[in-house]
Short mmCIF file of the C-alpha atoms (twelve columns), coordinates in Angstrom:
data_MODEL
# 
_entry.id   MODEL 
# 
loop_
_atom_site.group_PDB 
_atom_site.id 
_atom_site.type_symbol 
_atom_site.label_atom_id 
_atom_site.label_alt_id 
_atom_site.label_comp_id 
_atom_site.label_asym_id 
_atom_site.label_seq_id 
_atom_site.Cartn_x 
_atom_site.Cartn_y 
_atom_site.Cartn_z 
_atom_site.pdbx_PDB_model_num 
ATOM 1  C CA . MET A 1  6.624   -10.492 -10.089 1 
ATOM 2  C CA . ILE A 2  4.995   -7.566  -8.284  1 
ATOM 3  C CA . GLN A 3  4.713   -4.452  -10.441 1 
ATOM 4  C CA . PRO A 4  4.431   -0.908  -9.038  1 
ATOM 5  C CA . GLN A 5  0.997   0.611   -9.594  1 
ATOM 6  C CA . SER A 6  -0.182  4.082   -10.553 1 
ATOM 7  C CA . PHE A 7  -2.685  5.389   -8.048  1 
ATOM 8  C CA . SER A 8  -4.503  8.489   -6.863  1 
ATOM 9  C CA . VAL A 9  -5.769  9.597   -3.461  1 
ATOM 10 C CA . ARG A 10 -9.290  10.921  -2.948  1 
ATOM 11 C CA . ARG A 11 -10.567 12.526  0.243   1 
ATOM 12 C CA . ARG A 12 -14.271 11.946  0.763   1 
ATOM 13 C CA . ASN A 13 -14.524 13.741  4.113   1 
ATOM 14 C CA . THR A 14 -12.726 13.973  7.454   1 
ATOM 15 C CA . GLY A 15 -11.028 10.667  8.265   1 
ATOM 16 C CA . HIS A 16 -12.328 9.053   5.083   1 
ATOM 17 C CA . TRP A 17 -9.830  8.567   2.211   1 
ATOM 18 C CA . ASP A 18 -9.766  6.245   -0.817  1 
ATOM 19 C CA . ILE A 19 -6.696  5.177   -2.781  1 
ATOM 20 C CA . LEU A 20 -7.729  4.379   -6.360  1 
ATOM 21 C CA . SER A 21 -6.065  2.637   -9.297  1 
ATOM 22 C CA . LYS A 22 -5.778  4.263   -12.727 1 
ATOM 23 C CA . ASP A 23 -9.076  2.673   -13.754 1 
ATOM 24 C CA . GLY A 24 -10.873 3.920   -10.622 1 
ATOM 25 C CA . ALA A 25 -10.951 0.659   -8.635  1 
ATOM 26 C CA . ARG A 26 -10.400 1.142   -4.910  1 
ATOM 27 C CA . LEU A 27 -7.066  -0.373  -3.802  1 
ATOM 28 C CA . PHE A 28 -7.043  0.824   -0.184  1 
ATOM 29 C CA . ARG A 29 -9.291  2.817   2.090   1 
ATOM 30 C CA . ILE A 30 -8.399  4.802   5.182   1 
ATOM 31 C CA . ARG A 31 -10.965 5.283   7.925   1 
ATOM 32 C CA . GLY A 32 -10.727 6.667   11.439  1 
ATOM 33 C CA . GLY A 33 -9.832  9.686   13.498  1 
ATOM 34 C CA . PRO A 34 -6.918  11.197  15.396  1 
ATOM 35 C CA . GLY A 35 -4.773  8.509   17.002  1 
ATOM 36 C CA . ARG A 36 -6.516  5.567   15.335  1 
ATOM 37 C CA . TYR A 37 -6.666  5.252   11.544  1 
ATOM 38 C CA . LEU A 38 -7.250  1.962   9.750   1 
ATOM 39 C CA . ALA A 39 -5.652  1.251   6.355   1 
ATOM 40 C CA . MET A 40 -7.708  -1.449  4.658   1 
ATOM 41 C CA . ASP A 41 -6.255  -3.331  1.678   1 
ATOM 42 C CA . GLU A 42 -8.928  -4.060  -0.933  1 
ATOM 43 C CA . ARG A 43 -6.733  -5.431  -3.725  1 
ATOM 44 C CA . GLN A 44 -8.029  -8.768  -4.996  1 
ATOM 45 C CA . HIS A 45 -10.036 -9.302  -1.801  1 
ATOM 46 C CA . VAL A 46 -6.891  -9.363  0.370   1 
ATOM 47 C CA . GLY A 47 -8.832  -7.887  3.283   1 
ATOM 48 C CA . THR A 48 -5.807  -6.901  5.373   1 
ATOM 49 C CA . THR A 49 -6.390  -4.098  7.903   1 
ATOM 50 C CA . LYS A 50 -3.578  -2.301  9.729   1 
ATOM 51 C CA . GLU A 51 -3.897  0.365   12.404  1 
ATOM 52 C CA . PHE A 52 -1.809  3.567   12.511  1 
ATOM 53 C CA . LYS A 53 -1.763  6.771   14.583  1 
ATOM 54 C CA . THR A 54 -1.828  9.193   11.628  1 
ATOM 55 C CA . ILE A 55 -2.965  9.407   8.024   1 
ATOM 56 C CA . GLY A 56 0.677   10.035  7.092   1 
ATOM 57 C CA . THR A 57 1.790   6.679   8.456   1 
ATOM 58 C CA . CYS A 58 -1.156  5.013   6.691   1 
ATOM 59 C CA . MET A 59 -0.008  6.593   3.433   1 
ATOM 60 C CA . SER A 60 3.624   5.534   4.026   1 
ATOM 61 C CA . TYR A 61 2.460   1.940   4.374   1 
ATOM 62 C CA . ILE A 62 0.196   2.158   1.311   1 
ATOM 63 C CA . CYS A 63 2.873   3.840   -0.832  1 
ATOM 64 C CA . ASP A 64 5.366   1.170   0.207   1 
ATOM 65 C CA . GLU A 65 2.903   -1.524  -0.884  1 
ATOM 66 C CA . LEU A 66 2.009   0.090   -4.223  1 
ATOM 67 C CA . MET A 67 5.388   1.547   -5.235  1 
ATOM 68 C CA . TYR A 68 7.628   -1.456  -4.438  1 
ATOM 69 C CA . GLU A 69 10.189  -2.105  -7.181  1 
ATOM 70 C CA . LEU A 70 12.583  -5.037  -7.248  1 
ATOM 71 C CA . ILE A 71 15.587  -3.763  -9.191  1 
ATOM 72 C CA . ILE A 72 18.849  -5.550  -9.949  1 
ATOM 73 C CA . ALA A 73 21.475  -3.529  -11.786 1 
ATOM 74 C CA . VAL A 74 23.087  -4.944  -14.926 1 
ATOM 75 C CA . GLY A 75 26.218  -6.845  -13.914 1 
ATOM 76 C CA . GLN A 76 25.115  -7.163  -10.277 1 
ATOM 77 C CA . MET A 77 24.963  -10.680 -8.864  1 
ATOM 78 C CA . PRO A 78 21.556  -11.376 -7.290  1 
ATOM 79 C CA . SER A 79 21.486  -12.718 -3.742  1 
ATOM 80 C CA . GLU A 80 19.298  -15.681 -2.960  1 
ATOM 81 C CA . ILE A 81 17.798  -16.812 0.332   1 
ATOM 82 C CA . GLU A 82 15.887  -19.933 1.201   1 
ATOM 83 C CA . ALA A 83 12.084  -19.649 0.861   1 
ATOM 84 C CA . TRP A 84 11.445  -20.522 4.531   1 
ATOM 85 C CA . ASN A 85 13.405  -17.422 5.518   1 
ATOM 86 C CA . VAL A 86 11.045  -14.986 3.778   1 
# 
């Protein structure tokens, strides 16, 4: 199961940001300039790169990845879907 992660954001210089885990390992990096920023996933050598227009949209994507929580309330019936549909 995916667990949410604690993280911090460090700005090195203009257009150059690092998103770090609690222990200081780099999880993501953002590189670029106005209109073209790249969010690069560095968790466990995933190597995924996505392009966004702003740093804010990069951070929305990164926060969504790192803060995802799968929660089912007590008494709630879970819904299931077939694996091919994911």
